[in-house]
DSSP file (Angstrom, degrees, kcal/mol; ACC not computed):
  #  RESIDUE AA STRUCTURE BP1 BP2  ACC     N-H-->O    O-->H-N    N-H-->O    O-->H-N    TCO  KAPPA ALPHA  PHI   PSI    X-CA   Y-CA   Z-CA
    1    1 A M    >         0   0    0      0, 0.0     3,-1.1     0, 0.0     4,-0.3   0.000 360.0 360.0 360.0 -15.2    0.0    0.0    0.0
    2    2 A K  T 3   +     0   0    0      1,-0.3     3,-0.3     2,-0.1     4,-0.1   0.855 360.0  36.5 -63.9 -31.2    3.0    2.3    0.4
    3    3 A Y  T 3> S+     0   0    0      1,-0.2     4,-1.6     2,-0.1    -1,-0.3   0.149  82.9 107.5-106.2  21.0    3.3    2.7   -3.4
    4    4 A A  H <> S+     0   0    0     -3,-1.1     4,-2.4     1,-0.2    -1,-0.2   0.847  77.2  56.5 -66.3 -37.0   -0.4    2.8   -4.2
    5    5 A K  H  > S+     0   0    0     -4,-0.3     4,-2.1    -3,-0.3    -1,-0.2   0.871 105.3  51.2 -65.3 -33.6   -0.2    6.6   -4.9
    6    6 A Y  H  > S+     0   0    0      2,-0.2     4,-2.2    -3,-0.2    -1,-0.2   0.887 110.6  49.5 -70.3 -36.6    2.5    6.0   -7.5
    7    7 A L  H  X S+     0   0    0     -4,-1.6     4,-2.3     2,-0.2    -2,-0.2   0.905 110.8  49.0 -63.6 -42.3    0.3    3.4   -9.1
    8    8 A L  H  X S+     0   0    0     -4,-2.4     4,-2.5     2,-0.2    -2,-0.2   0.895 110.6  50.2 -66.0 -39.8   -2.6    5.7   -9.1
    9    9 A I  H  X S+     0   0    0     -4,-2.1     4,-2.7     2,-0.2    -1,-0.2   0.888 110.9  50.2 -61.5 -41.0   -0.6    8.5  -10.7
   10   10 A G  H  X S+     0   0    0     -4,-2.2     4,-2.3     2,-0.2    -2,-0.2   0.875 109.7  49.5 -67.3 -38.7    0.7    6.0  -13.4
   11   11 A I  H  X S+     0   0    0     -4,-2.3     4,-2.6     2,-0.2     5,-0.2   0.949 112.3  48.6 -64.0 -50.0   -2.9    4.9  -14.2
   12   12 A L  H  X S+     0   0    0     -4,-2.5     4,-2.6     1,-0.2    -2,-0.2   0.917 110.6  50.9 -58.6 -44.8   -4.0    8.6  -14.4
   13   13 A F  H  X S+     0   0    0     -4,-2.7     4,-3.0     1,-0.2     5,-0.2   0.931 110.8  49.2 -57.2 -45.0   -1.0    9.4  -16.7
   14   14 A G  H  X S+     0   0    0     -4,-2.3     4,-2.3     2,-0.2    -2,-0.2   0.904 111.0  49.0 -62.9 -40.2   -1.9    6.4  -18.9
   15   15 A I  H  X S+     0   0    0     -4,-2.6     4,-3.1     2,-0.2     5,-0.2   0.939 112.7  47.9 -61.4 -47.9   -5.6    7.6  -19.1
   16   16 A I  H  X S+     0   0    0     -4,-2.6     4,-2.2    -5,-0.2     6,-0.3   0.949 112.4  48.4 -59.2 -52.6   -4.5   11.1  -20.0
   17   17 A M  H  X>S+     0   0    0     -4,-3.0     5,-1.2     1,-0.2     6,-0.9   0.876 115.6  45.9 -59.7 -38.8   -2.0    9.9  -22.7
   18   18 A T  H ><5S+     0   0    0     -4,-2.3     3,-0.6    -5,-0.2    -2,-0.2   0.936 114.7  44.7 -67.2 -50.4   -4.7    7.6  -24.2
   19   19 A K  H 3<5S+     0   0    0     -4,-3.1    -2,-0.2     1,-0.2    -1,-0.2   0.774 112.9  51.1 -66.5 -29.5   -7.5   10.1  -24.2
   20   20 A S  H 3<5S-     0   0    0     -4,-2.2    -1,-0.2    -5,-0.2    -2,-0.2   0.582 108.1-125.9 -83.6 -10.9   -5.3   12.9  -25.6
   21   21 A E  T X<5 +     0   0    0     -3,-0.6     3,-1.6    -4,-0.5     6,-0.2   0.606  67.7 137.1  70.4  18.3   -4.2   10.6  -28.4
   22   22 A A  T 3 < +     0   0    0     -5,-1.2    -4,-0.2    -6,-0.3    -5,-0.1   0.626  69.8  55.0 -66.3 -15.8   -0.6   11.2  -27.4
   23   23 A I  T 3  S+     0   0    0     -6,-0.9     2,-0.5    -5,-0.1    -1,-0.3   0.397  81.5 115.9 -98.6   2.4    0.1    7.4  -27.9
   24   24 A S    <>  -     0   0    0     -3,-1.6     4,-1.9     1,-0.2     5,-0.2  -0.612  56.3-154.9 -79.5 121.7   -1.3    7.4  -31.5
   25   25 A W  H  > S+     0   0    0     -2,-0.5     4,-2.6     1,-0.2     5,-0.2   0.882  98.1  56.8 -59.8 -39.5    1.3    6.5  -34.1
   26   26 A F  H  > S+     0   0    0      1,-0.2     4,-2.4     2,-0.2    -1,-0.2   0.902 107.9  46.3 -56.0 -50.9   -0.8    8.5  -36.6
   27   27 A R  H  > S+     0   0    0     -6,-0.2     4,-1.5     2,-0.2    12,-0.3   0.874 111.4  51.1 -69.2 -34.9   -0.7   11.6  -34.4
   28   28 A I  H  X S+     0   0    0     -4,-1.9     4,-2.4     2,-0.2     5,-0.2   0.933 110.2  49.1 -65.0 -50.3    3.0   11.3  -33.9
   29   29 A Q  H  X S+     0   0    0     -4,-2.6     4,-1.2     1,-0.2    -2,-0.2   0.875 107.9  55.3 -62.8 -35.0    3.7   11.0  -37.7
   30   30 A E  H  <>S+     0   0    0     -4,-2.4     5,-3.0     2,-0.2     6,-0.7   0.870 108.3  49.6 -56.2 -39.2    1.5   14.0  -38.2
   31   31 A M  H ><5S+     0   0    0     -4,-1.5     3,-1.4     1,-0.2    -2,-0.2   0.930 110.1  47.2 -68.5 -47.5    3.7   15.9  -35.9
   32   32 A F  H 3<5S+     0   0    0     -4,-2.4    -1,-0.2     1,-0.3    -2,-0.2   0.702 115.3  47.7 -74.3 -17.9    7.0   14.9  -37.5
   33   33 A R  T 3<5S-     0   0    0     -4,-1.2    -1,-0.3    -5,-0.2    -2,-0.2   0.325 110.2-124.6 -98.8   4.3    5.5   15.8  -40.9
   34   34 A F  T < 5S+     0   0    0     -3,-1.4    -3,-0.2     2,-0.1    -2,-0.1   0.847  74.3 125.9  53.9  38.8    4.1   19.2  -39.7
   35   35 A Q      < +     0   0    0     -5,-3.0     2,-0.3     1,-0.2    -4,-0.2   0.463  66.4  29.6-103.6  -3.8    0.7   18.3  -40.8
   36   36 A S        -     0   0    0     -6,-0.7     4,-0.3    -5,-0.1     3,-0.2  -0.988  55.2-147.6-155.9 144.8   -1.1   18.8  -37.5
   37   37 A F  S  > S+     0   0    0     -2,-0.3     4,-3.0     1,-0.2     5,-0.2   0.581  75.5  99.8 -83.0 -13.4   -0.9   21.0  -34.4
   38   38 A H  H  > S+     0   0    0      1,-0.2     4,-1.5     2,-0.2    -1,-0.2   0.834  86.3  35.8 -46.3 -57.3   -2.3   18.3  -32.1
   39   39 A M  H  > S+     0   0    0    -12,-0.3     4,-2.8     2,-0.2    -1,-0.2   0.828 115.3  56.2 -72.3 -32.9    0.9   17.0  -30.6
   40   40 A F  H  > S+     0   0    0     -4,-0.3     4,-3.0     2,-0.2    -2,-0.2   0.906 106.8  52.1 -63.2 -38.9    2.6   20.4  -30.5
   41   41 A G  H  X S+     0   0    0     -4,-3.0     4,-2.6     2,-0.2    -2,-0.2   0.910 109.4  48.0 -61.7 -41.7   -0.4   21.6  -28.5
   42   42 A I  H  X S+     0   0    0     -4,-1.5     4,-2.0     2,-0.2    -2,-0.2   0.941 114.7  44.6 -64.0 -49.8    0.0   18.8  -26.1
   43   43 A I  H  X S+     0   0    0     -4,-2.8     4,-1.7     1,-0.2    -2,-0.2   0.891 113.8  50.9 -63.1 -38.0    3.8   19.4  -25.7
   44   44 A G  H  X S+     0   0    0     -4,-3.0     4,-2.7     2,-0.2    -2,-0.2   0.902 108.7  52.6 -62.4 -43.3    3.1   23.2  -25.4
   45   45 A S  H  X S+     0   0    0     -4,-2.6     4,-1.5     1,-0.2     5,-0.2   0.891 108.6  50.0 -60.8 -39.8    0.5   22.6  -22.7
   46   46 A A  H  X S+     0   0    0     -4,-2.0     4,-3.0     1,-0.2    -1,-0.2   0.878 112.0  46.9 -68.8 -34.7    3.0   20.5  -20.7
   47   47 A L  H  X S+     0   0    0     -4,-1.7     4,-2.3     2,-0.2    -2,-0.2   0.895 109.4  54.9 -70.5 -40.2    5.6   23.3  -21.0
   48   48 A M  H  < S+     0   0    0     -4,-2.7    -2,-0.2     1,-0.2    -1,-0.2   0.784 118.4  35.0 -66.0 -26.2    2.9   25.9  -20.0
   49   49 A F  H  X S+     0   0    0     -4,-1.5     4,-1.5    -5,-0.2    -2,-0.2   0.851 119.1  50.1 -89.3 -42.4    2.2   23.8  -16.8
   50   50 A G  H  X S+     0   0    0     -4,-3.0     4,-2.2    -5,-0.2     5,-0.2   0.886 104.0  54.1 -69.4 -43.9    5.8   22.7  -16.2
   51   51 A V  H  X S+     0   0    0     -4,-2.3     4,-2.2     1,-0.2    -1,-0.2   0.922 111.1  44.1 -59.5 -49.5    7.8   25.9  -16.4
   52   52 A P  H  > S+     0   0    0      0, 0.0     4,-2.4     0, 0.0    -1,-0.2   0.886 111.5  56.0 -62.9 -34.2    5.7   27.7  -13.8
   53   53 A M  H  X S+     0   0    0     -4,-1.5     4,-2.7     2,-0.2    -2,-0.2   0.899 108.9  46.2 -64.3 -42.6    5.7   24.6  -11.5
   54   54 A V  H  X S+     0   0    0     -4,-2.2     4,-2.4     2,-0.2    -1,-0.2   0.905 112.5  49.7 -71.6 -37.3    9.6   24.6  -11.5
   55   55 A I  H  X S+     0   0    0     -4,-2.2     4,-2.1     2,-0.2    -2,-0.2   0.924 112.2  48.7 -62.8 -39.3    9.8   28.3  -10.9
   56   56 A F  H  X S+     0   0    0     -4,-2.4     4,-2.6     2,-0.2    -2,-0.2   0.924 112.3  49.1 -56.6 -49.3    7.3   27.8   -8.0
   57   57 A M  H  X>S+     0   0    0     -4,-2.7     5,-1.3     1,-0.2     4,-0.7   0.869 110.8  50.2 -59.6 -40.0    9.4   24.9   -6.7
   58   58 A K  H  <5S+     0   0    0     -4,-2.4     3,-0.4     1,-0.2    -1,-0.2   0.905 113.5  45.0 -69.7 -39.4   12.6   26.9   -6.9
   59   59 A R  H  <5S+     0   0    0     -4,-2.1    -2,-0.2     1,-0.2    -1,-0.2   0.872 117.6  42.2 -69.4 -37.1   11.0   29.9   -5.0
   60   60 A K  H  <5S-     0   0    0     -4,-2.6    -1,-0.2    -5,-0.1    -2,-0.2   0.413  98.8-134.1 -95.7   3.3    9.4   27.9   -2.3
   61   61 A H  T  <5 -     0   0    0     -4,-0.7    -3,-0.2    -3,-0.4    -4,-0.1   0.913  35.6-165.8  45.3  56.8   12.4   25.5   -1.8
   62   62 A L      < -     0   0    0     -5,-1.3     8,-2.1    -6,-0.1     2,-0.3  -0.235   9.6-134.0 -71.3 162.0   10.1   22.5   -1.7
   63   63 A N  B     -A   69   0A   0      6,-0.2    -1,-0.1     1,-0.1     5,-0.1  -0.744  19.6-106.7-112.1 161.2   11.1   19.0   -0.6
   64   64 A T    >   -     0   0    0      4,-3.5     3,-1.5    -2,-0.3    -1,-0.1  -0.199  44.0 -95.8 -71.9 173.7   10.6   15.5   -2.1
   65   65 A I  T 3  S+     0   0    0      1,-0.3    -1,-0.1     2,-0.1    -2,-0.0   0.866 129.3  55.9 -58.8 -36.4    8.0   13.2   -0.6
   66   66 A G  T 3  S-     0   0    0      2,-0.1    -1,-0.3     1,-0.1    -2,-0.0   0.482 123.5-105.8 -77.8   2.3   10.9   11.6    1.4
   67   67 A G  S <  S+     0   0    0     -3,-1.5    -2,-0.1     1,-0.3    -1,-0.1   0.404  76.5 133.2  90.9  -4.0   11.8   15.0    2.9
   68   68 A N        -     0   0    0      1,-0.1    -4,-3.5    -5,-0.1    -1,-0.3  -0.571  62.8-104.2 -78.2 140.8   15.0   15.7    0.8
   69   69 A P  B     -A   63   0A   0      0, 0.0     2,-0.7     0, 0.0    -6,-0.2  -0.399  28.2-120.2 -68.2 145.3   15.3   19.2   -0.8
   70   70 A I        -     0   0    0     -8,-2.1     2,-0.5   -13,-0.1    -8,-0.1  -0.755  35.0-163.0 -85.5 116.7   14.6   19.5   -4.5
   71   71 A L        -     0   0    0     -2,-0.7     2,-0.6   -10,-0.0   -13,-0.0  -0.871  15.7-162.5-112.2 137.0   17.8   20.8   -6.1
   72   72 A F        -     0   0    0     -2,-0.5     2,-0.3   -14,-0.1    -2,-0.0  -0.946  16.2-166.2-111.9 107.9   18.1   22.4   -9.5
   73   73 A E        -     0   0    0     -2,-0.6     2,-0.2     1,-0.0    -2,-0.0  -0.760  23.1-114.8-100.8 144.3   21.7   22.4  -10.6
   74   74 A D        -     0   0    0     -2,-0.3     2,-0.4     1,-0.0    -1,-0.0  -0.551  32.3-147.0 -77.0 143.8   23.0   24.5  -13.5
   75   75 A K        -     0   0    0     -2,-0.2     2,-0.5     0, 0.0    -1,-0.0  -0.823  14.6-118.4-112.3 147.5   24.2   22.4  -16.3
   76   76 A K        -     0   0    0     -2,-0.4     2,-0.5     1,-0.0     0, 0.0  -0.742  36.0-133.9 -83.5 127.9   27.0   23.1  -18.7
   77   77 A I        -     0   0    0     -2,-0.5     2,-0.6     4,-0.0     3,-0.1  -0.746  21.5-172.7 -90.2 125.3   25.4   23.2  -22.2
   78   78 A S     >  -     0   0    0     -2,-0.5     4,-2.0     1,-0.2     5,-0.3  -0.963  10.7-159.3-113.4 113.0   27.1   21.4  -24.9
   79   79 A V  H  > S+     0   0    0     -2,-0.6     4,-2.5     1,-0.2     5,-0.2   0.916  92.4  48.2 -55.7 -49.7   25.5   22.0  -28.3
   80   80 A S  H  > S+     0   0    0      2,-0.2     4,-2.6     1,-0.2     5,-0.4   0.867 108.7  53.5 -58.7 -40.4   26.8   18.9  -29.9
   81   81 A R  H  > S+     0   0    0      1,-0.2     4,-2.4     2,-0.2    -2,-0.2   0.963 115.3  39.5 -59.7 -53.0   25.8   16.8  -27.0
   82   82 A Y  H  X S+     0   0    0     -4,-2.0     4,-2.2     2,-0.2    -2,-0.2   0.814 114.7  54.0 -65.4 -34.6   22.2   17.9  -27.2
   83   83 A L  H  X S+     0   0    0     -4,-2.5     4,-2.2    -5,-0.3    -2,-0.2   0.966 113.2  40.0 -65.3 -53.7   22.1   18.0  -31.0
   84   84 A Y  H  X S+     0   0    0     -4,-2.6     4,-2.4     1,-0.2     5,-0.2   0.922 117.8  49.7 -69.9 -39.8   23.3   14.4  -31.4
   85   85 A G  H  X S+     0   0    0     -4,-2.4     4,-2.5    -5,-0.4    -1,-0.2   0.913 111.7  48.8 -60.7 -40.8   21.1   13.2  -28.5
   86   86 A G  H  X S+     0   0    0     -4,-2.2     4,-2.8     2,-0.2    -1,-0.2   0.865 109.9  51.2 -66.9 -37.3   18.1   15.0  -29.9
   87   87 A I  H  X S+     0   0    0     -4,-2.2     4,-2.4     2,-0.2    -2,-0.2   0.926 113.6  44.1 -68.4 -43.3   18.6   13.5  -33.3
   88   88 A L  H  X S+     0   0    0     -4,-2.4     4,-2.1     2,-0.2    -2,-0.2   0.882 116.0  48.0 -62.9 -39.8   18.9   10.0  -31.9
   89   89 A F  H  X S+     0   0    0     -4,-2.5     4,-2.2    -5,-0.2    -2,-0.2   0.920 113.4  47.2 -67.1 -43.4   16.0   10.5  -29.7
   90   90 A G  H  X S+     0   0    0     -4,-2.8     4,-2.6     1,-0.2    -2,-0.2   0.881 111.0  51.2 -65.2 -40.4   13.9   12.0  -32.5
   91   91 A L  H  X S+     0   0    0     -4,-2.4     4,-2.3     2,-0.2    -1,-0.2   0.885 111.7  47.3 -66.3 -37.6   14.8    9.3  -34.9
   92   92 A G  H  X S+     0   0    0     -4,-2.1     4,-2.2     2,-0.2     6,-0.4   0.869 113.5  48.8 -64.4 -37.9   13.8    6.6  -32.4
   93   93 A W  H  X S+     0   0    0     -4,-2.2     4,-1.7     1,-0.2     5,-0.3   0.900 114.2  44.7 -73.3 -36.1   10.6    8.4  -31.6
   94   94 A A  H  < S+     0   0    0     -4,-2.6    -2,-0.2     2,-0.2    -1,-0.2   0.887 117.5  44.5 -72.7 -37.0    9.7    8.8  -35.4
   95   95 A L  H  < S+     0   0    0     -4,-2.3    -2,-0.2    -5,-0.2    -1,-0.2   0.856 123.9  33.2 -78.3 -31.7   10.6    5.2  -36.3
   96   96 A S  H  < S-     0   0    0     -4,-2.2    -2,-0.2     2,-0.2    -1,-0.2   0.699  97.8-133.1 -93.2 -23.5    8.9    3.6  -33.2
   97   97 A G  S  < S+     0   0    0     -4,-1.7     2,-0.3    -5,-0.3   -69,-0.2   0.642  75.6  81.5  79.0  14.6    6.0    6.1  -33.0
   98   98 A A        -     0   0    0     -6,-0.4    -2,-0.2    -5,-0.3    -1,-0.2  -0.985  61.8-149.0-155.5 138.9    6.5    6.4  -29.3
   99   99 A C     >  -     0   0    0     -2,-0.3     4,-1.2    -3,-0.1    -9,-0.0  -0.540  51.5 -85.3 -95.4 173.5    8.7    8.2  -26.7
  100  100 A P  H >> S+     0   0    0      0, 0.0     4,-0.9     0, 0.0     3,-0.5   0.852 122.0  50.3 -55.0 -43.4    9.5    6.6  -23.4
  101  101 A G  H >> S+     0   0    0      1,-0.2     4,-1.2     2,-0.2     3,-0.9   0.966 112.0  46.3 -61.3 -51.9    6.4    7.6  -21.4
  102  102 A P  H 3> S+     0   0    0      0, 0.0     4,-2.9     0, 0.0    -1,-0.2   0.714  97.6  73.6 -61.2 -19.3    3.8    6.5  -23.9
  103  103 A M  H <X S+     0   0    0     -4,-1.2     4,-1.7    -3,-0.5    -2,-0.2   0.897 100.4  44.6 -65.8 -39.3    5.6    3.2  -24.5
  104  104 A F  H <X S+     0   0    0     -4,-0.9     4,-2.3    -3,-0.9    -1,-0.2   0.859 111.5  52.7 -66.0 -39.8    4.3    2.0  -21.1
  105  105 A T  H  X S+     0   0    0     -4,-1.2     4,-1.6     1,-0.2    -2,-0.2   0.924 108.1  51.9 -62.5 -43.6    0.9    3.4  -21.8
  106  106 A L  H  <>S+     0   0    0     -4,-2.9     5,-2.7     2,-0.2    -2,-0.2   0.878 109.2  48.7 -62.9 -40.2    0.9    1.4  -25.1
  107  107 A V  H ><5S+     0   0    0     -4,-1.7     3,-1.6     1,-0.2    -1,-0.2   0.921 109.4  53.5 -63.2 -42.8    1.8   -1.8  -23.3
  108  108 A G  H 3<5S+     0   0    0     -4,-2.3    -2,-0.2     1,-0.3    -1,-0.2   0.772 105.7  54.9 -60.7 -30.4   -1.0   -1.1  -20.8
  109  109 A N  T 3<5S-     0   0    0     -4,-1.6    -1,-0.3    -5,-0.1    -2,-0.2   0.375 125.4-102.2 -88.0   4.7   -3.4   -0.7  -23.8
  110  110 A G  T < 5S+     0   0    0     -3,-1.6     2,-1.5     1,-0.2    -3,-0.2   0.603  76.7 137.2  92.8  11.0   -2.4   -4.1  -25.1
  111  111 A F    > < +     0   0    0     -5,-2.7     3,-1.5     1,-0.2    -1,-0.2  -0.634  23.1 173.4 -91.7  86.3   -0.1   -3.2  -27.9
  112  112 A S  T >   +     0   0    0     -2,-1.5     3,-2.0     1,-0.3     4,-0.2   0.694  64.9  74.7 -69.5 -24.3    2.5   -5.8  -27.1
  113  113 A V  T >> S+     0   0    0      1,-0.3     3,-1.5     2,-0.2     4,-0.6   0.746  83.0  69.0 -64.0 -22.7    4.6   -5.1  -30.2
  114  114 A I  H <> S+     0   0    0     -3,-1.5     4,-2.8     1,-0.3    -1,-0.3   0.622  78.0  82.5 -70.5 -12.3    5.9   -1.9  -28.5
  115  115 A L  H <> S+     0   0    0     -3,-2.0     4,-2.5     1,-0.2    -1,-0.3   0.779  86.2  57.8 -62.4 -26.5    7.8   -4.3  -26.1
  116  116 A V  H <> S+     0   0    0     -3,-1.5     4,-1.9    -4,-0.2    -1,-0.2   0.916 109.7  41.5 -65.0 -44.8   10.4   -4.4  -28.9
  117  117 A S  H  X S+     0   0    0     -4,-0.6     4,-2.7     2,-0.2    -2,-0.2   0.916 115.3  50.6 -62.0 -46.8   10.8   -0.7  -28.7
  118  118 A L  H  X S+     0   0    0     -4,-2.8     4,-2.2     1,-0.2    -2,-0.2   0.921 111.5  48.2 -63.2 -43.3   10.7   -0.6  -24.9
  119  119 A G  H  X S+     0   0    0     -4,-2.5     4,-2.5     1,-0.2    -1,-0.2   0.888 111.4  51.1 -67.3 -35.6   13.3   -3.4  -24.8
  120  120 A S  H  X S+     0   0    0     -4,-1.9     4,-3.2     2,-0.2    -2,-0.2   0.917 108.9  50.7 -62.4 -43.6   15.5   -1.5  -27.2
  121  121 A A  H  X S+     0   0    0     -4,-2.7     4,-2.2     1,-0.2    -2,-0.2   0.915 112.7  45.7 -64.8 -40.9   15.2    1.7  -25.2
  122  122 A I  H  X S+     0   0    0     -4,-2.2     4,-2.1     2,-0.2    -2,-0.2   0.902 113.4  49.0 -67.3 -41.8   16.2   -0.1  -22.1
  123  123 A L  H  X S+     0   0    0     -4,-2.5     4,-2.7     2,-0.2    -2,-0.2   0.891 111.2  50.4 -64.2 -40.5   19.1   -1.9  -23.8
  124  124 A G  H  X S+     0   0    0     -4,-3.2     4,-2.3     1,-0.2    -2,-0.2   0.893 109.8  50.5 -66.8 -35.2   20.2    1.5  -25.3
  125  125 A T  H  X S+     0   0    0     -4,-2.2     4,-1.8    -5,-0.2    -2,-0.2   0.929 111.8  48.2 -63.7 -42.4   20.1    3.1  -21.8
  126  126 A F  H  X S+     0   0    0     -4,-2.1     4,-1.4     2,-0.2    -2,-0.2   0.921 111.4  49.7 -58.7 -50.1   22.2    0.1  -20.5
  127  127 A V  H  X S+     0   0    0     -4,-2.7     4,-1.9     1,-0.2    -1,-0.2   0.876 108.2  53.2 -58.3 -44.6   24.7    0.4  -23.3
  128  128 A Y  H  X S+     0   0    0     -4,-2.3     4,-1.4     1,-0.2    -1,-0.2   0.886 106.1  54.0 -58.9 -40.7   25.1    4.2  -22.7
  129  129 A G  H  < S+     0   0    0     -4,-1.8     4,-0.3     1,-0.2    -1,-0.2   0.815 108.2  49.8 -64.4 -31.3   25.8    3.6  -19.1
  130  130 A L  H  < S+     0   0    0     -4,-1.4    -1,-0.2    -3,-0.2    -2,-0.2   0.836 122.0  31.1 -74.3 -34.2   28.6    1.2  -20.1
  131  131 A V  H >X S+     0   0    0     -4,-1.9     3,-1.3     1,-0.1     4,-0.7   0.372  87.4 104.5-105.2   5.0   30.2    3.6  -22.6
  132  132 A R  G >< S+     0   0    0     -4,-1.4     3,-0.8     1,-0.3    -1,-0.1   0.838  77.8  53.7 -57.7 -38.3   29.4    6.9  -20.9
  133  133 A D  G 34 S+     0   0    0     -4,-0.3    -1,-0.3     1,-0.2     4,-0.1   0.730 108.5  52.5 -71.4 -18.6   32.9    7.5  -19.6
  134  134 A K  G <4 S+     0   0    0     -3,-1.3    -1,-0.2     2,-0.1    -2,-0.2   0.609  92.4  90.9 -90.0 -12.9   34.3    7.1  -23.0
  135  135 A L  S << S-     0   0    0     -3,-0.8     2,-1.1    -4,-0.7    -3,-0.0  -0.581  85.3-106.7 -88.4 145.5   32.1    9.6  -24.7
  136  136 A P              0   0    0      0, 0.0    -1,-0.1     0, 0.0    -2,-0.1  -0.539 360.0 360.0 -68.4  97.8   32.9   13.3  -25.2
  137  137 A H              0   0    0     -2,-1.1   -56,-0.1    -4,-0.1    -4,-0.0   0.460 360.0 360.0-100.3 360.0   30.7   15.1  -22.8
């Protein structure tokens, strides 16, 4: 029962992703072809909610559920790092039709073929962890 709230949040996230059609391969392809505003509207809505929340969290010095302070550390921006990472992420998103969050929602909706993409994402994350120290950051 300790983790029931996380399960409920996950279920709510899945319902929102499904009802907003953010898990629709067709909607994602429309976005990448600049044929529809639908997905850009969803992403824009998330930004309109997320940015003020981060500002609020910084001003109020909020803590995590466990009581630890939420810290926002400045990052050194490397254009090539984010450019290459963004290209790889975008290619994977366009080819599979799903980014990491909706992958779990698709599995929950019974689209078992997405397990190939999910497994590939997990494998890619594992491989990155192995070679991270050798990459130019």
